[in-house]
N, C-alpha and C positions, 0 to 999 in steps of 0.2 A: 757687265755687262747693262747697258739699259735697257729697258724693257720696252718693247714697239709699242705707240699706241696703236689701236686699233680705231676707226670710225665705219660704226655701224651705217647701213645702208639706209637711205630714206626713201625710198619707193621701189618698186620689185623691177622697173626697169632700169635702174643700173647695177642690177645683178646680167651675167651672163645667161641668157635662155629663163631669165625672172616669169616672164609670161609665164611659159610652163608649168613654172615650178610656185607659180601661183594657184592656177588653176588644178593641181592637185590637192593644194593645202587646204584651200577651198574647197574640196569634193569633202573631204575627212572633216573641216571645221560644221558642213554642215549635215553631214554624218549625226555629232555627237552634238551639236551645242544645245538641241530641244530637249534633251533628255535632261538637262539642269534645270533649276528654279532660282530667286533669291531675285534682288532689290538693285545690285549694280554690279557690271560686264566692265574690266578694266583691260582693255586693248595694247601692252605695251610697246612700244618701237613703230614706227611709222612702215616695219612690214605687216605689225599686226593689224592698222589702220586701216591699211587698206582688204581685209579681209572683210566678206562682207556676213554679219551676225544676224540678220532681220526677221530670221524663224528662231534666235532667241527667244524662252520666256522668261525675259529681262528687260524689264522696261528703260530702267538710265544704262546707256552704253557713253562709256567718252574712252577717246585716246590716247595717251600722253605719249611724247617725247620732246627732243630739246631743240629738233630742225625741222618737223613737221610742219608745214602748214596750214594743214585742217586737224591740226591735234586741235583739243581742246582744252588740255593743261599744258604749259612747255613749261620743264622741269627735265632734268638729269634722275635717269634709272637709276643711279646706285643711291640715290636717297630722294625716293617717294615721299610727297608730300601731303599724305594720307593717313587716316587712321589708324590704328591695330583693329584688327578683324572685321576692312571694312567692305571687303569686296568679296561678291558670293564667284565669279567667274573670273579667270585670269588666263590670256590669248599671247604669248611671250611668242613668239613667231621667230626666230633664227637674230634670236638677245643675244643666248650666254657664247655664244661663240665668238663675237664679238667686245663680249665684256671686259673691262681691263681686271678686275676680279668676279671671274664670273660666280666662287662662291658664295662671297659676299650680295648678288644682285642678288643670288638664290632666296637668301635669310629673308633681304628686303620683300621680298613678293611672299615668303611666307607668312612675313610678320602682316600684312595688311589682308591674308585670308583670312576669310572667318569659318568658323569651325565646321567640316563636312564638306568646306570650298571643295572649287573642282579648277585645278588649272593644266591646261594644255601647251606642251612642250612643241615645238618643233627645230632640228636641226640638219646641218649637214653629216653625212653619214661619211669618218672617212676613207672605210674598206668600200668604197664606187667609186665612178670614173673622178667627180669632183676632189678626190685625194691623190688618185694617181697624179691630177692636170696641177695640184700642188708643186710640186719637184719640176715643173714644166719654168726654168724662169723669165718667160717671155709673158705667164701669169700673175706671177708671186703677187703684183701688187694693182690684182683687177679681184671684183668682187667673182665669186665666193673665195677664190681660192686663194684671198690673205688672210683668212681667221683661222685661227684656235679650232681645230677642227676635234668634239670631244665624239667617241663610240657611245651608242646608246644603253650599253651595258654601265660606263662610269656615271653618267646619269641619271639612271634607274636605282643605282648604291647613295646617290648621290640623296635624292629624292626618300629613298625610306632611311636612314639617318634621321631625315624631318619627321619622320614616321609618315608616309605617303602611301599610300592605299594604292596600287598600278594597275587601273581597268584598264586600259589598251598602249600595246606597243607595236606599233605596226610600221617597214620599210617599205618608202615610198619610189617603186620609179620609175622616171621623171621622161614621159614618152617624145620621143624626137623623130626626124622623117622616114628613118629605116623600121625604126617598130609601128609604129603609124601604119607604114602597107604592109605591116605581116596580119597573115588572118589570129582573126580573135582567141582559136584555140591555144594557137602559139606561140600568142603574147603570153597567152594568161597561163601557161605552163611555162614560157618562162618567168615570167615573175612569181610561182609557185617556188621553184627550183632552187630558185638566184636572190630572190626576195632582199637576203640579207644586203646584198650589193645596192640595194636600191639608192638613187641619190640621197634621199632624204627620211628622217623617222622620226614618228606621230608618237605622243606620249598622251596618254590623258592620265592625271594624279589625280587623286582626291583628298584632301587632308583629313587626317583621322584624329579624335582626342587621346584611343584605348591605342593599348600594345596593336599592332597589327600580325607579328607575328605569335600567335597565339602558341598555346604547349599544346600538341597534339592528341588527343584521348586514350589512345592507343600506348603510349609513354610516360603515362600517367605512372603506371607499376613501377617508373623507375626511381619517380622523383623518391630520395630519404623520408622518414618522419619525422616530424619537427615536434619532438618532446617538449611540453613546458617551461620552462626555465625559473619558474618560480618552485618552490615546496612547501606543502601542505601541512600546516600543525592540526595534532589531536585538543581536539575544544574543550576545558574544562567544563563538565556539566557543572560545578561550582560558580561559576560567573554567568551573572542576571545582572540585566540594567534594570538602572533605578531611576 
């Protein structure tokens, strides 16, 4: 069976309720982006390019996309024309679910990231109303319901295999007409109790050069004692250097 080819949306306006999704992501990015420093900030894809990062402590910011008219670099996301270890901060907003080979895209992002560089990932949550609407036939060919939705825990496993430290993983409910009419206390309670059903998840991860899962000091006593693999010999006192 031939694999279905997905085309990532270029603008938020192409997505149903895209403006609301963008507002929620913009707020999250605005909270995190001032915490990182560097020289180069990459916005991967048209959706990332429309996220404002003026508060970032990084001077050179550019968008890379295959179709977005305002992208500074026009290229295929599966083959990034960037040097190894050249990006300090990367925004990949709703890119993995539209990638033909999401593992390959994540490895490409990892290749161009500097050590201790930060990665912002965002995806649609399959355990939300978006995931339920995927099964509605009339919506199957519309954004975002035509995407391959990955649960946040699966993305976290992929990042840990690449030795990333997870700094944040939040589920974000998208406000709509009925939630905006609710009192703030009720809306806040629903968000706290059923946060895992939020339409989007937001992940902040940092690339590390040392193993992230270090050995707990309380468990060190369980490790077997390592004995030297060599044998010592008695030194003959009659031997001397000439």
